[in-house]
C-alpha positions as CSV (number, residue, x, y, z in Angstrom):
1,M,0.0,0.0,0.0
2,T,1.5,3.4,-0.9
3,T,1.9,6.2,1.5
4,W,-0.7,8.5,-0.2
5,T,-3.3,5.7,-0.2
6,R,-2.6,5.1,3.5
7,I,-3.1,8.9,4.2
8,A,-6.3,8.8,2.2
9,M,-7.7,5.8,4.1
10,I,-6.9,7.3,7.5
11,A,-8.3,10.7,6.5
12,A,-11.5,9.1,5.3
13,L,-12.0,7.4,8.7
14,T,-11.1,10.6,10.7
15,L,-13.4,12.7,8.6
16,L,-16.5,10.7,9.3
17,P,-19.3,13.0,10.5
18,T,-19.3,13.4,14.3
19,G,-21.6,10.9,15.9
20,A,-21.3,8.4,13.1
21,L,-19.8,5.7,15.4
22,K,-22.6,3.5,16.9
23,G,-22.8,3.5,20.7
24,Q,-20.9,6.8,20.9
25,T,-21.5,8.5,24.3
26,V,-22.1,12.2,24.4
27,V,-20.8,14.6,27.1
28,T,-22.1,18.2,27.2
29,V,-20.2,21.0,28.6
30,S,-22.2,24.1,29.5
31,P,-21.5,27.2,31.6
32,D,-24.6,26.5,33.5
33,G,-24.7,22.7,33.3
34,P,-23.7,19.9,35.6
35,I,-20.4,19.8,33.6
36,S,-19.1,23.3,33.3
37,T,-15.4,22.8,32.4
38,I,-13.4,21.3,29.6
39,E,-11.1,19.5,32.2
40,E,-14.0,17.7,33.9
41,A,-15.5,16.7,30.6
42,V,-12.3,15.1,29.3
43,R,-11.6,13.4,32.7
44,T,-15.1,11.8,32.8
45,A,-15.5,10.9,29.1
46,E,-15.3,7.3,28.0
47,D,-12.9,6.2,25.1
48,G,-14.7,7.3,21.8
49,A,-17.0,9.9,23.5
50,R,-18.1,13.0,21.8
51,I,-17.8,16.1,24.0
52,I,-20.0,18.9,22.9
53,V,-19.0,22.4,24.1
54,E,-22.0,24.8,24.2
55,A,-21.7,28.5,23.6
56,G,-19.9,30.4,26.3
57,R,-16.5,31.5,27.6
58,Y,-14.4,28.9,29.3
59,R,-11.1,29.5,31.1
60,V,-8.9,26.5,30.7
61,T,-5.8,25.2,32.5
62,T,-3.8,22.9,30.2
63,V,-5.9,19.8,29.4
64,E,-4.1,16.6,28.7
65,I,-6.2,14.3,26.4
66,R,-5.1,10.6,27.0
67,K,-8.0,8.9,25.3
68,P,-9.7,8.9,21.8
69,V,-12.4,11.5,22.1
70,T,-14.0,14.1,19.8
71,I,-14.4,17.6,21.2
72,S,-16.8,19.8,19.1
73,G,-17.5,23.3,19.8
74,E,-20.9,24.8,19.0
75,P,-20.9,28.5,17.5
76,G,-19.8,30.8,20.3
77,A,-17.6,28.2,22.2
78,V,-14.5,30.1,23.4
79,L,-11.6,28.7,25.4
80,V,-9.2,31.1,26.9
81,A,-5.8,29.9,28.3
82,V,-5.3,30.5,32.1
83,D,-2.1,32.4,32.6
84,G,-1.3,32.1,28.8
85,N,-0.5,28.4,29.1
86,Q,-1.1,25.7,26.5
87,I,-4.8,24.8,26.1
88,F,-4.7,21.2,24.8
89,T,-1.9,18.6,24.9
90,V,-3.0,15.6,22.9
91,L,-1.3,12.4,24.0
92,A,-3.7,9.8,22.5
93,D,-4.5,8.4,19.0
94,G,-7.7,9.3,17.2
95,V,-8.5,12.6,18.8
96,T,-10.7,15.2,17.0
97,I,-10.8,18.8,18.1
98,E,-13.2,21.0,16.0
99,G,-15.3,24.2,16.0
100,L,-13.6,25.9,18.9
101,T,-12.2,29.3,19.3
102,L,-8.9,29.1,21.2
103,R,-7.3,32.2,22.6
104,G,-4.7,33.8,24.7
105,I,-1.4,31.6,24.6
106,S,1.3,33.9,25.6
107,T,4.9,34.0,24.5
108,S,7.4,31.9,26.4
109,F,11.1,31.7,25.9
110,I,11.2,28.4,27.8
111,D,8.3,26.3,26.3
112,D,6.8,26.1,22.8
113,R,3.3,26.8,24.1
114,A,0.6,26.2,21.6
115,A,-3.2,26.3,21.5
116,I,-3.1,22.6,20.5
117,R,0.0,20.4,20.9
118,I,0.0,16.8,19.5
119,E,2.7,14.5,20.8
120,R,3.6,11.0,19.7
121,S,0.0,10.5,18.5
122,A,-1.6,9.3,15.3
123,G,-4.8,9.6,13.5
124,C,-5.8,13.0,14.9
125,R,-8.0,15.6,13.3
126,I,-8.0,19.3,14.1
127,A,-10.4,21.2,12.0
128,N,-12.6,24.3,11.7
129,N,-11.1,26.1,14.7
130,F,-10.4,29.7,15.2
131,I,-7.0,30.2,17.0
132,D,-6.5,33.8,18.0
133,D,-3.6,35.5,19.8
134,A,-1.5,32.4,20.3
135,F,2.2,31.9,20.5
136,F,2.2,28.7,18.5
137,G,-1.1,27.6,17.0
138,I,-1.0,23.9,16.3
139,Y,2.2,22.1,17.1
140,L,2.9,18.4,16.0
141,A,5.8,16.6,17.6
142,K,6.5,13.0,16.5
143,A,2.9,12.8,15.2
144,N,1.6,10.6,12.2
145,D,-1.3,10.4,10.0
146,C,-3.0,13.6,11.1
147,V,-5.3,16.1,9.4
148,I,-5.1,19.8,10.0
149,A,-7.9,21.4,8.0
150,A,-9.8,24.7,7.6
151,N,-8.5,26.4,10.7
152,V,-8.1,30.2,10.9
153,F,-5.0,31.6,12.7
154,T,-4.5,35.2,13.7
155,A,-1.6,36.4,15.9
156,R,-0.6,39.8,17.0
157,K,2.8,39.4,18.7
158,P,5.0,42.5,18.1
159,T,8.2,40.8,16.9
160,Q,9.6,37.7,15.3
161,T,11.2,36.7,18.5
162,T,8.0,37.0,20.5
163,S,6.0,35.1,17.8
164,G,5.7,31.3,17.2
165,N,4.5,29.5,14.1
166,G,1.0,28.9,13.0
167,I,1.3,25.3,12.1
168,H,4.6,23.6,13.3
169,L,5.7,20.1,12.4
170,W,8.7,18.3,14.0
171,Y,9.6,14.8,13.2
172,S,6.2,14.0,12.0
173,E,5.0,12.0,9.0
174,D,1.9,11.5,6.8
175,I,0.3,14.8,7.6
176,D,-2.4,16.5,5.6
177,I,-2.5,20.3,6.0
178,R,-5.3,22.0,3.9
179,D,-7.6,25.0,3.7
180,N,-6.1,26.9,6.7
181,R,-5.7,30.6,6.8
182,I,-2.7,31.9,8.8
183,R,-1.8,35.5,9.4
184,G,0.6,37.3,11.8
185,H,2.7,34.4,13.1
186,R,6.5,34.1,12.8
187,D,6.2,31.3,10.1
188,G,2.8,30.4,8.7
189,I,3.7,26.9,8.2
190,Y,6.9,25.3,9.5
191,L,8.3,21.8,8.9
192,E,11.5,20.2,10.2
193,F,12.5,16.6,9.9
194,S,9.0,15.8,8.6
195,S,8.2,13.7,5.5
196,N,5.3,12.7,3.4
197,V,3.4,15.9,4.1
198,V,0.7,17.3,1.7
199,V,0.1,21.1,2.1
200,T,-2.9,22.1,-0.1
201,N,-5.0,25.2,-0.6
202,N,-3.7,27.2,2.5
203,E,-3.2,30.8,2.6
204,A,-0.2,32.4,4.6
205,R,-0.3,36.1,4.5
206,R,1.5,38.9,6.3
207,N,3.5,36.7,8.7
208,R,6.5,38.1,10.4
209,R,9.0,35.9,8.7
210,Y,8.2,33.2,6.2
211,G,4.8,32.1,4.9
212,L,6.3,28.6,4.5
213,H,9.5,27.4,6.0
214,F,10.7,23.8,5.9
215,M,14.0,22.1,6.4
216,F,15.2,18.5,6.3
217,S,11.7,17.5,5.1
218,D,11.7,15.0,2.2
219,N,8.9,13.6,-0.1
220,C,6.6,16.6,0.5
221,R,4.1,18.2,-1.8
222,Y,2.7,21.8,-1.9
223,L,-0.2,22.4,-4.0
224,D,-2.6,25.4,-4.7
225,N,-1.4,27.5,-1.8
226,T,-1.0,31.3,-1.6
227,F,2.0,32.8,0.2
228,A,1.6,36.6,0.1
229,E,3.0,39.7,1.8
230,N,5.2,37.8,4.2
231,D,8.2,39.6,5.5
232,A,10.7,37.1,4.0
233,G,8.5,35.1,1.6
234,V,9.1,31.2,1.5
235,A,12.2,29.2,2.4
236,V,12.7,25.6,1.2
237,M,16.1,24.1,2.6
238,Y,18.0,20.9,2.8
239,S,15.4,18.6,1.3
240,R,14.8,16.3,-1.6
241,D,11.9,15.0,-3.7
242,V,9.8,18.1,-3.1
243,E,6.9,19.1,-5.4
244,M,5.6,22.6,-5.6
245,M,2.7,23.1,-8.1
246,R,0.1,25.7,-8.8
247,N,1.1,27.8,-5.8
248,R,1.1,31.7,-5.7
249,F,4.2,33.4,-4.3
250,V,3.1,37.1,-4.5
251,D,4.1,40.5,-3.0
252,N,6.8,39.2,-0.6
253,W,8.7,42.5,-0.8
254,G,11.6,43.8,1.3
255,P,15.4,43.9,1.6
256,S,15.6,40.1,2.5
257,A,12.4,38.9,0.9
258,F,11.9,36.2,-1.6
259,G,9.1,34.6,-3.4
260,L,10.8,31.3,-3.0
261,L,14.2,30.8,-1.5
262,L,15.8,27.3,-2.5
263,K,18.9,26.1,-0.7
264,D,20.4,22.6,-1.0
265,I,17.3,21.2,-2.7
266,T,17.7,18.0,-4.8
267,D,15.5,16.1,-7.3
268,S,12.5,18.2,-7.0
269,R,9.9,19.9,-9.1
270,I,8.5,23.4,-9.3
271,E,5.8,23.7,-11.9
272,G,2.8,25.9,-12.8
273,N,3.2,28.5,-10.0
274,V,2.7,32.3,-10.2
275,I,5.7,34.1,-8.8
276,E,4.8,37.9,-8.9
277,G,5.9,41.1,-7.2
278,N,8.7,39.7,-5.1
279,T,12.0,41.2,-4.4
280,V,13.6,38.1,-5.6
281,G,11.2,35.5,-7.4
282,I,13.4,32.4,-7.0
283,Y,16.7,32.4,-5.3
284,A,18.6,29.1,-6.0
285,E,21.7,28.1,-4.1
286,G,22.9,24.6,-4.2
287,V,19.9,23.6,-6.2
288,N,20.6,20.4,-8.0
289,R,18.5,18.3,-10.5
290,V,15.4,20.5,-10.0
291,Q,12.7,21.0,-12.8
292,V,11.5,24.6,-13.0
293,M,8.7,24.6,-15.6
294,H,5.6,26.5,-16.7
295,N,5.9,29.1,-14.1
296,D,5.0,32.8,-14.5
297,F,7.6,35.3,-13.3
298,V,5.9,38.7,-13.3
299,E,7.1,42.1,-11.9
300,N,9.8,40.8,-9.6
301,G,12.9,42.8,-8.8
302,R,15.1,39.7,-9.8
303,A,13.0,36.9,-11.2
304,V,15.7,34.2,-10.8
305,K,18.9,34.6,-8.8
306,L,20.8,31.5,-9.8
307,L,24.1,30.8,-8.0
308,A,26.8,28.9,-9.8
309,N,26.8,26.0,-7.3
310,S,23.4,24.8,-8.7
311,M,23.7,22.0,-11.1
312,E,21.6,20.1,-13.6
313,T,18.6,22.4,-12.9
314,E,16.4,23.0,-15.8
315,F,14.2,26.1,-16.5
316,R,11.8,25.3,-19.4
317,A,8.5,26.8,-20.7
318,N,8.4,29.7,-18.1
319,N,7.2,33.2,-18.7
320,F,9.4,36.1,-17.8
321,V,7.3,39.2,-18.0
322,A,8.0,42.8,-16.7
323,N,10.9,41.9,-14.3
324,T,13.5,44.3,-13.5
325,F,16.1,41.6,-14.0
326,D,15.1,38.2,-15.5
327,V,18.2,36.3,-14.3
328,T,21.1,37.2,-12.2
329,T,24.1,35.1,-11.2
330,N,27.4,35.3,-9.2
331,S,29.6,33.7,-11.9
332,R,30.3,33.6,-15.6
333,Q,29.9,29.8,-15.3
334,S,26.5,28.0,-15.2
335,Y,25.7,24.3,-14.9
336,S,22.0,24.8,-15.3
337,T,19.8,25.0,-18.4
338,F,17.4,27.6,-19.8
339,E,15.5,26.4,-22.9
340,G,12.2,27.2,-24.4
341,N,11.2,30.1,-22.1
342,Y,9.3,33.3,-23.1
343,W,11.1,36.5,-22.4
344,D,9.4,39.7,-22.9
345,A,12.9,41.4,-23.3
346,Y,13.7,39.2,-26.3
347,R,14.1,41.1,-29.5
348,G,14.9,38.2,-31.9
349,Y,12.9,37.0,-34.9
350,D,11.4,33.7,-36.1
351,L,11.8,33.5,-39.9
352,D,10.9,29.7,-40.0
353,R,7.7,30.4,-38.0
354,D,8.2,27.5,-35.6
355,G,7.4,29.5,-32.6
356,T,11.0,29.8,-31.4
357,G,13.5,32.5,-32.0
358,D,16.1,32.1,-34.5
359,V,18.8,33.6,-32.3
360,P,19.6,32.8,-28.7
361,F,18.6,35.1,-25.8
362,Y,21.2,35.9,-23.0
363,P,18.9,36.8,-20.0
364,V,21.7,38.2,-17.7
365,R,22.1,41.9,-18.4
366,L,25.4,43.6,-18.3
367,F,23.8,46.2,-15.9
368,A,22.6,43.2,-13.7
369,L,26.3,42.2,-13.4
370,I,27.2,45.8,-12.3
371,V,24.5,45.8,-9.8
372,E,25.4,42.5,-8.3
373,R,28.9,43.9,-7.7
374,N,27.8,47.4,-6.6
375,E,24.2,47.5,-5.2
376,P,24.0,51.4,-5.1
377,A,24.4,51.3,-9.0
378,I,20.6,50.4,-9.2
379,I,19.9,54.2,-8.9
380,L,21.0,54.4,-12.6
381,M,18.3,51.8,-13.6
382,R,16.1,54.2,-15.8
383,S,19.0,56.3,-17.1
384,L,19.9,56.9,-20.7
385,F,23.3,55.3,-19.9
386,V,21.8,52.0,-18.9
387,H,19.5,52.0,-22.0
388,L,22.6,52.5,-24.3
389,M,24.4,49.7,-22.5
390,D,21.5,47.3,-23.0
391,A,21.4,48.2,-26.7
392,A,25.1,47.8,-27.1
393,E,25.1,44.4,-25.4
394,R,22.3,43.0,-27.6
395,V,24.3,43.9,-30.7
396,L,27.7,42.7,-29.4
397,P,27.3,40.6,-26.4
398,T,30.8,40.3,-24.9
399,L,30.5,40.6,-21.1
400,T,27.4,38.8,-20.1
401,P,27.9,35.1,-19.2
402,K,27.8,33.1,-22.3
403,A,26.8,30.0,-20.2
404,V,23.4,31.4,-19.2
405,V,21.7,31.3,-22.5
406,D,18.3,30.3,-23.9
407,E,19.0,28.8,-27.4
408,R,15.4,28.4,-28.3
409,P,13.3,31.3,-26.7
410,L,9.6,31.3,-27.2
411,M,8.1,34.0,-29.3
412,K,4.8,33.9,-27.4
413,R,4.0,33.2,-23.8
414,A,4.0,29.5,-22.9
415,R,0.8,28.0,-22.0
416,T,0.5,26.3,-18.6
417,P,-0.7,22.7,-19.1
418,D,-3.5,20.9,-17.0
419,L,-1.4,19.8,-13.9
420,H,-4.4,18.5,-12.0
421,A,-4.0,15.0,-13.5
422,A,-0.6,14.7,-12.0
423,Q,-1.9,14.9,-8.4
424,S,-1.8,12.0,-6.0
425,P,-5.3,10.9,-4.6
426,I,-6.9,13.9,-2.8
427,I,-7.9,13.5,0.8
428,P,-11.5,14.2,1.6
429,Q,-12.3,17.6,2.8
430,P,-13.7,18.0,6.4
431,S,-17.4,18.0,6.7
């Protein structure tokens, strides 16, 4: 049985409608009822019970969940952390937490406090919660086969150092993260030493560092997400067998911001993404055997910054439109390939009308090389001197790197193929 099939089967079981299990007992928590606290409800519930939290405001001291239960909040059920401590610590398999508003987890420089922390557990489902003003939102440590779906995270800590991550994974496997909205955290989604993770249709916007940040996490897929207006963009590091398809990396703008930072990435695929309005669209350092295809690079400062230690990486059928610099590099040598891309700066011709230019295109401008060595020179960007330099270089290219060349530039924008057929089985959405 494949990993993706196993995830789909577990998700299908965990996403059964609440109350679908025969003989399931129900415990009701109400501000005026016989059971008025979450702590008491969890303590008295039987294995497999459903705990219904009625509308009201509940102050909660950290609740340890050591049995498989479902905790469902009705509209208006708000849980507030006592003294800013963690609200739920999940230590059992098969736990579901849904429909709650969780608030008030304060910053700690000793503990990674979270609204919900899952440790050494499997088959858990965290869905449709609103997590407000938390240090960490949902934290998974050595967890497996879990679903994190349709939660909304908002944080308002003043700095990176006082903020935690919205969704944080550490040494976890086979996790499905989908349909979440994350704003104001340090990193929207953070993965470290985690594998076989699928991240689909999430939005990470205006986070204080990265919208997505993952390291040492292999065999992961990122599909149909939006990472926008984050202080540093997205960072992908020290991983292999990664797929990033149909995502939007937009408006990540600042002195150290990237649409997508790639460092020491191997045997991966970046396809069908929109990379628009970033300081640097893709920064590639130590990127080996990566396919970069069918992406739109639009209105970036530098569309691609490709360092010479990247090898056997291929850029094909991408569209480069209205970027200040299409490609910059730190060397006259290149061990990567550009072929069959569309460049709006291309001024060649197509006499045989086969759709590709009859003369090659060199995407590294002479002025780009000057700016790489002397950043303040960017002030001359719109000057007559630079326009004359560009015209002279097109007629007689002598100083730009000959190794960075597209021998078959497209005359028209490349069409993005239908990439949906390439997906692995999709895990059912939460009811």
